MDTraj code that builds the backbone (N, CA, C; nanometers):
import mdtraj as md
import numpy as np

residues = "MET LYS ASN ILE LYS SER VAL PHE ALA LEU LEU VAL MET VAL LEU PHE VAL VAL GLY CYS ALA ALA SER SER THR THR THR ASN SER GLY ALA SER ALA LYS ALA LYS LYS ALA LYS PRO TYR ASP PRO THR GLY THR TRP GLU TYR VAL VAL GLU THR PRO ASP GLY GLY SER GLY GLY ASN LEU VAL ILE GLU GLY ASN PRO GLY ALA TYR VAL ALA THR LEU GLU THR ASP GLN PHE GLY ALA LEU GLU LEU THR ASP VAL SER MET ASP GLY GLN THR LEU THR GLY SER ILE GLU VAL MET GLY ASN TYR ALA ASP VAL GLU CYS THR PHE ASP GLY ASP THR PHE THR GLY SER VAL TYR LEU GLY GLU ASP ALA PHE PRO MET GLU GLY LYS ARG VAL SER LYS".split()
xyz = np.array([
    [-5.8915, 17.9678, 5.9851],
    [-5.9509, 17.8872, 6.0890],
    [-6.1051, 17.8974, 6.0966],
    [-6.1515, 18.0281, 6.0746],
    [-6.2972, 18.0698, 6.0839],
    [-6.3780, 17.9856, 5.9724],
    [-6.2897, 17.9889, 5.8593],
    [-6.3430, 17.9360, 5.7091],
    [-6.3671, 17.7697, 5.7378],
    [-6.2719, 17.7149, 5.8016],
    [-6.2713, 17.5764, 5.8299],
    [-6.3949, 17.5204, 5.9276],
    [-6.4055, 17.6142, 6.0316],
    [-6.5327, 17.5928, 6.1005],
    [-6.6578, 17.6042, 6.0327],
    [-6.6730, 17.7043, 5.9396],
    [-6.7750, 17.7141, 5.8723],
    [-6.8117, 17.6189, 5.7776],
    [-6.7162, 17.5686, 5.7080],
    [-6.7330, 17.4400, 5.6172],
    [-6.7668, 17.3167, 5.7066],
    [-6.6955, 17.3108, 5.8144],
    [-6.7160, 17.1885, 5.8865],
    [-6.8823, 17.1955, 5.9419],
    [-6.9312, 17.3204, 5.9833],
    [-7.0524, 17.3360, 6.0406],
    [-7.1593, 17.3135, 5.9188],
    [-7.1448, 17.3668, 5.7929],
    [-7.2219, 17.3381, 5.6647],
    [-7.2223, 17.1957, 5.6317],
    [-7.1020, 17.1245, 5.6459],
    [-7.0836, 16.9851, 5.6314],
    [-7.1758, 16.8963, 5.7123],
    [-7.1768, 16.9435, 5.8299],
    [-7.2402, 16.8610, 5.9393],
    [-7.4014, 16.8881, 5.9181],
    [-7.4329, 16.9961, 5.8721],
    [-7.5733, 17.0265, 5.8472],
    [-7.6268, 16.9599, 5.7371],
    [-7.5304, 16.9394, 5.6296],
    [-7.5746, 16.8960, 5.4896],
    [-7.5898, 16.7261, 5.5267],
    [-7.4929, 16.6634, 5.5960],
    [-7.4920, 16.5389, 5.6500],
    [-7.6195, 16.5027, 5.7184],
    [-7.6839, 16.5976, 5.8039],
    [-7.8081, 16.5868, 5.9018],
    [-7.9285, 16.5862, 5.8063],
    [-7.9291, 16.6740, 5.7094],
    [-8.0426, 16.6841, 5.6222],
    [-8.0661, 16.5487, 5.5566],
    [-7.9314, 16.5119, 5.4720],
    [-7.9178, 16.4046, 5.3915],
    [-7.9799, 16.2637, 5.4869],
    [-7.9363, 16.2532, 5.5934],
    [-7.9622, 16.1454, 5.6753],
    [-8.1173, 16.1527, 5.7241],
    [-8.1730, 16.2713, 5.7297],
    [-8.3285, 16.2804, 5.7588],
    [-8.3923, 16.2311, 5.6372],
    [-8.3602, 16.2858, 5.5401],
    [-8.4232, 16.2507, 5.4118],
    [-8.4210, 16.1003, 5.3824],
    [-8.3068, 16.0307, 5.4011],
    [-8.2897, 15.9009, 5.3801],
    [-8.3786, 15.8127, 5.4924],
    [-8.3835, 15.8763, 5.5916],
    [-8.4815, 15.7827, 5.6937],
    [-8.6328, 15.8041, 5.6695],
    [-8.6630, 15.9391, 5.6057],
    [-8.7945, 15.9474, 5.5629],
    [-8.8297, 15.8408, 5.4467],
    [-8.7516, 15.8456, 5.3669],
    [-8.7608, 15.7595, 5.2383],
    [-8.7712, 15.6253, 5.2940],
    [-8.6903, 15.5770, 5.3772],
    [-8.6967, 15.4397, 5.4339],
    [-8.8197, 15.4053, 5.5075],
    [-8.8822, 15.4820, 5.5715],
    [-9.0064, 15.4873, 5.6418],
    [-9.1141, 15.4733, 5.5510],
    [-9.1232, 15.5422, 5.4487],
    [-9.2356, 15.5330, 5.3444],
    [-9.2346, 15.4215, 5.2542],
    [-9.1177, 15.3629, 5.2223],
    [-9.0952, 15.2377, 5.1494],
    [-9.1385, 15.1375, 5.2476],
    [-9.1170, 15.1307, 5.3666],
    [-9.1849, 15.0426, 5.4619],
    [-9.3276, 15.0244, 5.4431],
    [-9.3843, 15.1420, 5.4609],
    [-9.5355, 15.1488, 5.4468],
    [-9.6020, 15.1104, 5.3326],
    [-9.5022, 15.1325, 5.2039],
    [-9.5653, 15.0854, 5.0787],
    [-9.5479, 14.9400, 5.0676],
    [-9.4204, 14.8638, 5.1219],
    [-9.4304, 14.7338, 5.1317],
    [-9.5428, 14.6683, 5.2055],
    [-9.5845, 14.7422, 5.3148],
    [-9.6981, 14.6799, 5.3897],
    [-9.8274, 14.6915, 5.3358],
    [-9.8451, 14.7996, 5.2464],
    [-9.9522, 14.8170, 5.1737],
    [-9.9825, 14.7126, 5.0486],
    [-9.8518, 14.6769, 4.9863],
    [-9.8578, 14.5843, 4.8840],
    [-9.8798, 14.4366, 4.9382],
    [-9.8594, 14.4133, 5.0738],
    [-9.8866, 14.2922, 5.1132],
    [-10.0368, 14.2692, 5.1761],
    [-10.1289, 14.3667, 5.1433],
    [-10.2742, 14.3732, 5.1904],
    [-10.3403, 14.2474, 5.1367],
    [-10.3961, 14.1535, 5.2184],
    [-10.4679, 14.0480, 5.1595],
    [-10.5894, 14.0813, 5.0626],
    [-10.5809, 14.0259, 4.9602],
    [-10.6872, 14.0603, 4.8771],
    [-10.8353, 14.0136, 4.9301],
    [-10.9436, 14.0658, 4.8772],
    [-11.0683, 14.0459, 4.9137],
    [-11.1096, 13.9047, 4.8736],
    [-11.1709, 13.8297, 4.9607],
    [-11.2060, 13.6873, 4.9205],
    [-11.3692, 13.6888, 4.9139],
    [-11.4147, 13.6693, 4.8002],
    [-11.5628, 13.6760, 4.7737],
    [-11.6271, 13.5430, 4.7803],
    [-11.5336, 13.4225, 4.8041],
    [-11.5927, 13.2915, 4.8024],
    [-11.7080, 13.2775, 4.9053],
    [-11.8148, 13.1856, 4.8732],
    [-11.9285, 13.1559, 4.9481],
    [-12.0588, 13.1639, 4.8791],
    [-12.1584, 13.1718, 4.9640],
    [-12.2719, 13.1636, 4.8991],
    [-12.3461, 13.2939, 4.9398],
    [-12.3883, 13.3557, 4.8429],
    [-12.4626, 13.4821, 4.8364],
    [-12.6037, 13.4834, 4.8141],
    [-12.6832, 13.5274, 4.8696],
    [-12.8376, 13.5422, 4.8339],
    [-12.8326, 13.6807, 4.7595],
    [-12.9286, 13.6588, 4.6379],
    [-12.9134, 13.8145, 4.5591],
    [-13.0513, 13.8076, 4.4980],
    [-13.0960, 13.9475, 4.4638],
    [-13.1955, 13.9908, 4.4111],
    [-13.1757, 14.0853, 4.2901],
    [-13.2195, 14.0394, 4.1577],
    [-13.2167, 14.1360, 4.0428],
    [-13.3304, 14.2007, 4.0154],
    [-13.3444, 14.3383, 4.0224],
    [-13.4614, 14.4142, 4.0107],
    [-13.4787, 14.4241, 3.8464],
    [-13.5942, 14.3560, 3.8067],
    [-13.6286, 14.3667, 3.6572],
    [-13.7760, 14.4234, 3.6370],
    [-13.8028, 14.4663, 3.5260],
    [-13.9345, 14.5318, 3.4957],
    [-14.0288, 14.4565, 3.5529],
    [-14.0377, 14.3208, 3.5649],
    [-14.1327, 14.2421, 3.6085],
    [-14.1505, 14.2036, 3.7464],
    [-14.0524, 14.2762, 3.8203],
    [-14.0392, 14.2608, 3.9652],
    [-13.8893, 14.2028, 3.9887],
    [-13.8940, 14.1565, 4.1321],
    [-13.7579, 14.0937, 4.1727],
    [-13.7294, 13.9490, 4.1284],
    [-13.6161, 13.9112, 4.0901],
    [-13.5823, 13.7751, 4.0585],
    [-13.4482, 13.7373, 4.1492],
    [-13.4496, 13.6260, 4.2159],
    [-13.3353, 13.6084, 4.2978],
    [-13.2940, 13.4573, 4.2873],
    [-13.2259, 13.4363, 4.3795],
    [-13.1391, 13.3051, 4.3967],
    [-13.0227, 13.3057, 4.4696],
    [-12.9156, 13.2315, 4.4309],
    [-12.7949, 13.2324, 4.5025],
    [-12.6868, 13.2281, 4.3983],
    [-12.5669, 13.3177, 4.4363],
    [-12.4605, 13.3231, 4.3646],
    [-12.3584, 13.2421, 4.4534],
    [-12.3137, 13.1476, 4.3633],
    [-12.1982, 13.0518, 4.4471],
    [-12.0634, 13.0840, 4.3961],
    [-11.9659, 13.1316, 4.4696],
    [-11.8471, 13.1681, 4.4063],
    [-11.7479, 13.0599, 4.4944],
    [-11.6617, 12.9995, 4.4188],
    [-11.5610, 12.9159, 4.4806],
    [-11.4099, 12.9280, 4.3995],
    [-11.3182, 12.8874, 4.4578],
    [-11.1799, 12.8981, 4.4055],
    [-11.0865, 12.9799, 4.4806],
    [-10.9785, 13.0392, 4.4011],
    [-10.8943, 13.1312, 4.4713],
    [-10.8578, 13.2378, 4.3753],
    [-10.7946, 13.3474, 4.4264],
    [-10.7530, 13.4518, 4.3611],
    [-10.6990, 13.4214, 4.2187],
    [-10.7485, 13.4809, 4.0944],
    [-10.7160, 13.4412, 3.9830],
    [-10.7802, 13.2986, 3.9259],
    [-10.8417, 13.2447, 3.9930],
    [-10.9188, 13.1266, 3.9395],
    [-11.0489, 13.1019, 4.0320],
    [-11.1304, 13.2005, 4.0127],
    [-11.2705, 13.2024, 4.0801],
    [-11.3569, 13.1348, 3.9853],
    [-11.4516, 13.0473, 4.0204],
    [-11.5697, 12.9954, 3.9468],
    [-11.6857, 13.0223, 4.0294],
    [-11.7909, 13.0801, 3.9397],
    [-11.9029, 13.1174, 3.9945],
    [-12.0419, 13.0702, 3.9242],
    [-12.1315, 13.0581, 3.9757],
    [-12.2747, 12.9997, 3.9248],
    [-12.3760, 13.0939, 3.9843],
    [-12.4703, 13.1235, 3.9341],
    [-12.5894, 13.1767, 3.9615],
    [-12.7024, 13.0805, 3.9540],
    [-12.7470, 13.0583, 4.0761],
    [-12.8663, 12.9753, 4.0964],
    [-12.9892, 13.0553, 4.0783],
    [-13.0626, 13.0456, 3.9804],
    [-13.1748, 13.1179, 3.9680],
    [-13.3099, 13.0658, 3.9560],
    [-13.4006, 13.1213, 4.0227],
    [-13.5372, 13.0718, 4.0329],
    [-13.6223, 13.0574, 3.8960],
    [-13.5661, 13.1231, 3.7878],
    [-13.6188, 13.1086, 3.6679],
    [-13.5580, 13.0291, 3.5476],
    [-13.4376, 13.0214, 3.5745],
    [-13.3578, 12.9589, 3.4553],
    [-13.2649, 12.8327, 3.5108],
    [-13.2736, 12.8082, 3.6339],
    [-13.1632, 12.7152, 3.6739],
    [-13.0217, 12.7658, 3.7070],
    [-12.9432, 12.6879, 3.7035],
    [-12.8045, 12.7155, 3.7460],
    [-12.7296, 12.7670, 3.6009],
    [-12.6786, 12.8794, 3.6296],
    [-12.6030, 12.9433, 3.5021],
    [-12.4689, 12.9828, 3.5378],
    [-12.3861, 12.9105, 3.4705],
    [-12.2433, 12.9283, 3.4948],
    [-12.1756, 13.0626, 3.4508],
    [-12.1081, 13.1404, 3.5322],
    [-12.0345, 13.2574, 3.4652],
    [-11.9242, 13.2136, 3.4042],
    [-11.9063, 13.2815, 3.2921],
    [-11.7791, 13.2595, 3.2229],
    [-11.6903, 13.3888, 3.2263],
    [-11.5574, 13.3681, 3.1954],
    [-11.4651, 13.4829, 3.2075],
    [-11.4775, 13.5635, 3.3465],
    [-11.4775, 13.4844, 3.4459],
    [-11.4858, 13.5397, 3.5731],
    [-11.3434, 13.6130, 3.6039],
    [-11.3513, 13.7172, 3.6581],
    [-11.2371, 13.7981, 3.6870],
    [-11.2801, 13.9039, 3.8034],
    [-11.1692, 13.9264, 3.8874],
    [-11.1709, 13.9874, 4.0088],
    [-11.0700, 14.1142, 4.0245],
    [-11.0963, 14.2257, 4.0114],
    [-11.0435, 14.3461, 4.0343],
    [-11.0790, 14.4214, 4.1496],
    [-10.9790, 14.3985, 4.2384],
    [-10.9933, 14.4593, 4.3723],
    [-11.1239, 14.4023, 4.4453],
    [-11.2229, 14.4682, 4.4681],
    [-11.3405, 14.4096, 4.5143],
    [-11.4660, 14.3868, 4.4304],
    [-11.4276, 14.4179, 4.3131],
    [-11.5339, 14.3898, 4.1959],
    [-11.5046, 14.2427, 4.1087],
    [-11.6172, 14.1788, 4.1034],
    [-11.6155, 14.0367, 4.0260],
    [-11.7014, 14.0731, 3.9120],
    [-11.6627, 14.0274, 3.7934],
    [-11.7333, 14.0445, 3.6523],
    [-11.7242, 13.8964, 3.5913],
    [-11.8382, 13.8796, 3.5032],
    [-11.8530, 13.7740, 3.4433],
    [-11.9542, 13.7713, 3.3532],
    [-11.9688, 13.6529, 3.2714],
    [-12.0820, 13.6643, 3.1751],
    [-12.1680, 13.5434, 3.1762],
    [-12.3042, 13.5475, 3.1503],
    [-12.3788, 13.4260, 3.1653],
    [-12.4605, 13.4142, 3.0270],
    [-12.4994, 13.3044, 3.0019],
    [-12.5875, 13.2767, 2.8793],
    [-12.7392, 13.2440, 2.9318],
    [-12.8407, 13.3360, 2.8812],
    [-12.9799, 13.3112, 2.9268],
    [-13.0392, 13.3006, 2.7962],
    [-13.1175, 13.2020, 2.7584],
    [-13.1828, 13.1680, 2.6601],
    [-13.1390, 13.1992, 2.5295],
    [-12.9911, 13.1874, 2.5017],
    [-12.9286, 13.2101, 2.3889],
    [-12.8867, 13.3663, 2.3861],
    [-12.9121, 13.4419, 2.4869],
    [-12.8521, 13.5723, 2.4980],
    [-12.7513, 13.5845, 2.6189],
    [-12.6323, 13.6828, 2.5897],
    [-12.5478, 13.6797, 2.6779],
    [-12.5762, 13.8004, 2.7681],
    [-12.5362, 13.7912, 2.8997],
    [-12.5598, 13.9155, 2.9836],
    [-12.4218, 13.9192, 3.0657],
    [-12.3778, 14.0340, 3.0952],
    [-12.2625, 14.0685, 3.1697],
    [-12.3071, 14.0831, 3.3118],
    [-12.2469, 14.0251, 3.4105],
    [-12.2817, 14.0566, 3.5774],
    [-12.1626, 14.1196, 3.6276],
    [-12.1804, 14.2122, 3.7167],
    [-12.0938, 14.2808, 3.7840],
    [-12.1244, 14.2911, 3.9211],
    [-12.0224, 14.2730, 4.0134],
    [-12.0735, 14.2817, 4.1578],
    [-11.9580, 14.3304, 4.2342],
    [-11.9901, 14.4272, 4.3247],
    [-11.8802, 14.5126, 4.3979],
    [-11.9034, 14.4710, 4.5438],
    [-11.8384, 14.4033, 4.5972],
    [-11.8433, 14.3544, 4.7320],
    [-11.7772, 14.4410, 4.8510],
    [-11.8737, 14.4613, 4.9475],
    [-11.8291, 14.5442, 5.0719],
    [-11.8720, 14.4426, 5.1973],
    [-11.7574, 14.3761, 5.2438],
    [-11.7632, 14.2949, 5.3462],
    [-11.8666, 14.1733, 5.3125],
    [-11.9722, 14.1724, 5.3762],
    [-12.0687, 14.0531, 5.3371],
    [-12.1867, 14.0974, 5.2663],
    [-12.1756, 14.2035, 5.1835],
    [-12.2839, 14.2542, 5.1116],
    [-12.2211, 14.2950, 4.9755],
    [-12.3148, 14.2949, 4.8632],
    [-12.2590, 14.3422, 4.7457],
    [-12.3638, 14.4376, 4.6716],
    [-12.3319, 14.5077, 4.5920],
    [-12.4147, 14.5697, 4.4823],
    [-12.3533, 14.5350, 4.3498],
    [-12.4563, 14.5718, 4.2445],
    [-12.3994, 14.5511, 4.1248],
    [-12.5046, 14.5441, 4.0084],
    [-12.4840, 14.4971, 3.9118],
    [-12.5924, 14.4989, 3.7923],
    [-12.5600, 14.3625, 3.7045],
    [-12.6795, 14.3452, 3.6329],
    [-12.6660, 14.2674, 3.5126],
    [-12.6883, 14.3264, 3.3964],
    [-12.6191, 14.3122, 3.2958],
    [-12.6205, 14.4188, 3.1826],
    [-12.6701, 14.3139, 3.0631],
    [-12.7771, 14.3587, 3.0040],
    [-12.8293, 14.2601, 2.8790],
    [-12.8816, 14.3793, 2.7842],
    [-12.7750, 14.3539, 2.6961],
    [-12.7919, 14.4326, 2.5798],
    [-12.7639, 14.5738, 2.6195],
    [-12.8715, 14.6981, 2.6138],
    [-12.8424, 14.8300, 2.6442],
    [-12.9142, 14.8397, 2.7789],
    [-12.9708, 14.7299, 2.8578],
    [-13.0351, 14.7463, 2.9749],
    [-12.9371, 14.7030, 3.0940],
    [-12.9714, 14.7734, 3.1880],
    [-12.8801, 14.7277, 3.3199],
    [-12.9830, 14.7010, 3.4311],
    [-12.9779, 14.5941, 3.4847],
    [-13.0618, 14.5704, 3.5952],
    [-12.9849, 14.5637, 3.7336],
    [-13.0476, 14.6589, 3.8320],
    [-12.9689, 14.6395, 3.9552],
    [-12.9691, 14.5279, 4.0358],
    [-12.8570, 14.4846, 4.1169],
    [-12.8558, 14.3499, 4.1741],
    [-12.8042, 14.3814, 4.3082],
    [-12.8223, 14.3351, 4.4171],
    [-12.7859, 14.3208, 4.5498],
    [-12.7791, 14.1963, 4.6022],
    [-12.6867, 14.1666, 4.7010],
    [-12.6906, 14.0468, 4.7876],
    [-12.5937, 14.0554, 4.9061],
    [-12.6126, 13.9296, 4.9875],
    [-12.5504, 13.9221, 5.1072],
    [-12.5229, 13.7960, 5.1216],
    [-12.3846, 13.7723, 5.1827],
    [-12.3413, 13.6411, 5.2117],
    [-12.4097, 13.5618, 5.3110],
    [-12.4381, 13.4209, 5.2805],
    [-12.5123, 13.3721, 5.3771],
    [-12.4343, 13.2470, 5.4130],
    [-12.2914, 13.2102, 5.3732],
    [-12.2121, 13.1083, 5.4072],
    [-12.0857, 13.1357, 5.3428],
    [-11.9729, 13.1038, 5.4023],
    [-11.8357, 13.0990, 5.3424],
    [-11.8045, 12.9708, 5.2972],
])
top = md.Topology()
chain = top.add_chain()
for i, resn in enumerate(residues, 1):
    res = top.add_residue(resn, chain, resSeq=i)
    for name in ("N", "CA", "C"):
        top.add_atom(name, md.element.get_by_symbol(name[0]), res)
traj = md.Trajectory(xyz[None], top)
């Protein structure tokens, strides 16, 4: 009889431990599901920007339109007019694309933080710092 009580007590403890582990797993998967449903960052709007070059700052507006997976962006420059970004993609809070300036191609990268961004324009081996702020959505 004593052995049966010991086996029963052991069985109850095992069921308790397994039940707690299953409960913990369920809670963690619920948190993971919520994390996966986090709304992606929306960079759409008009952004005033400045690019630092050896000749001083050059600025204008970066206009971003569209939806996740289908953003369209234009750099309105004070020197070269409107430059369409090609191959625009968004990874987390970082937007990348390319522009053509007087027959040369440059890559643009902007990392957003709320209503501001920092980034660079890469032309050949040169990188020119870029920063901006959203002026309208």
